[in-house]
N, C-alpha and C positions, 0 to 999 in steps of 0.2 A: 458397460462393455469393456472387456479386458483386451489389451493389445497383445499380440504375440511378443515373446521375449525379444526377438530381433528388433521389432519396431520400438519397444519400450526402451531398449538400449540407445537407439537412434534419437528418440525424444529426449532422454536424459542428457546424452552427449550434446545435442543441439541446445538444450536449455543451459547447460554449463557454459558452452561457448558464448551464448548471448550474455550471460551474467558477467563473464570475463571481459567481453567487449564493452559492456556498459560501465563496469568498474574501472576500466582503463580510460574512461572519459570519451569514448566513442559512442555513437548512436547505434542501436540495434533496431530491427524492424519486427513488429509483432503483427500477425495476420489480422487480428481484430482491433488493434489499437494504433497501428502505424508506427511512427518513429518513437523509440523509447530512449530517454536520456536519464542519467543518474545525477541527482543533485545532492551534494552533501549539505547537512543542516547549516554548517558554518558558511557555505556559499549563499544559502538562502538568507541567512541573517545579514551578511554583508550587502546583498542586493536590497533587502528591505531597508537597511540603514541608509543606503544611498537615496532612497525615496522618503526619508524621514519617517519610516515606519519602525515600530518596535514589536518584536516577537513576544506575545503575552501568553500563548499556549501552543502546545504541540500535541496532537492527538493521533493515535493509530486507529484506523477504522477498517473494519472487515478483517479481523484477525482470525475468527473462527467460522464465520458464516459460510464460507465456500468450502469448508473441509468436510461437511457431511456428505456421504456418498449417495444418499437418497434425495434427489431433487424434489420429489413430491412433498416431502416434509416441510419444505420452505413455504408452502401455501397454508400451513396450519397456524392459525392465529395464536395459539398458546406457545407454539415453538418459536414463532417470530418474536413474541413479547419476551420470552426467556432469553433468546439469543440477543435481543436488543439490550437487556439488562446486563448480560455477561459482557458484551462489547463495551458498554459504558464503564463497567468496573475496571476493565483492563486498558482502556484507551490512553491513560496517562502513565502507565507503567512502562519504563524504558524497554525492557526485554520484549514485551508484547508489541510495543510501538515499532520496534525494529523488524518484526516479522509480519506486520500488518500489510494488507494489500494496498491500502491507501494511507497516506499521511496528510493530515490537515494542519496547516499553520494558521493560527489566529493572530492577526496583526492589528496594531493600534496606531492611529495617527490623530493627534490633537483631540483625544477623548472620543474619537469615532472608532467603531470596530468594523473591520472589513473581513469577510470570509472568502 
């Protein structure tokens, strides 16, 4: 479904405003997710260090999955497998991590791995 141009402009303007709010350290509210906060990687590393945890990996997850306009394709087993392989290939590349929907930090403490 395409939105009328006036609604599209409102959505884009609202999205940009939320991004600016989050980047300024304030919380924004998303209808489906509640409060959204922005954490810089260095903040997460400092937090982890305070709990004697070490960052051992940083992955970007769901970089491309949500971009396909046809939702029905997401139920095709071949498409899912291909998308999974693509997501794995780019999950550690900084430029793709930066635009991923989710970021996963893998932390280690005394030889144990926590996800």
